[in-house]
Phi, psi and omega in degrees: 000135173297146172304314182214148173239126183245131179250145178223147182259132175232185180290346179262006181103196182290133171242119178267143179231138175269124184242129174245132179255123181246180180291143173290348177269352181289147175278149175272326178226154171282179181298329180274004173090003176277150180303140177295164181295324179293329179288316179299319179302306179300319174300319179290324181299317176297311180305320178294315176301318178300320179293321177293317177304313176305310188284336176235044189303323177295314181295321182295324182261006180270155182291158182294323179293351172253015180090002182269188181267353185084009182270051191293131180094005189288151179255163181296329187230068184290152178294151177248154174226127174243131180246123191202144174059199180234162179298137180215089184305330182276351186283142179278074191256334190302309182294325180292318179301315178299321176296313174301320183288315179291316192266331190243350185059045179230125175268138176251122178230168181248168175300326179298320176297320184294321180292319180288326178289321167304311180293334184266358178259137171291148176305140181061017180269198179297133181284154177302324185289329180292328180271314196285334184269136186295112179291348176306330180300327185303321186288344179283332185276000000 
């Protein structure tokens, strides 16, 4: 199960995102540039949640008063977001982040990004997730 499922309204309707939170002290990558154990675990959790959605699609997309999860309009392969670790400008993370996004539809961000995003938004304004994640994913589904 995902730590959070966040919905945002776009021109394509409601877009649900699976969010996994890992420790702010966890590393994104190992010294050899490979994903850390924590990052691999978070990725697997998103894959497992997607598999559950596929296998229980009717339940996942049904309202709670009908025995569902209340994620009306959810799609089979919703985008994922992992928030892990802190910014580390010297670490070889950019290529790995791009690979995760392209191959897995999972965006990787740090807690520093989350703090900056929260500080840059007015209260009750547009959410960071509504702007930061690429709406082009919507067109693939």
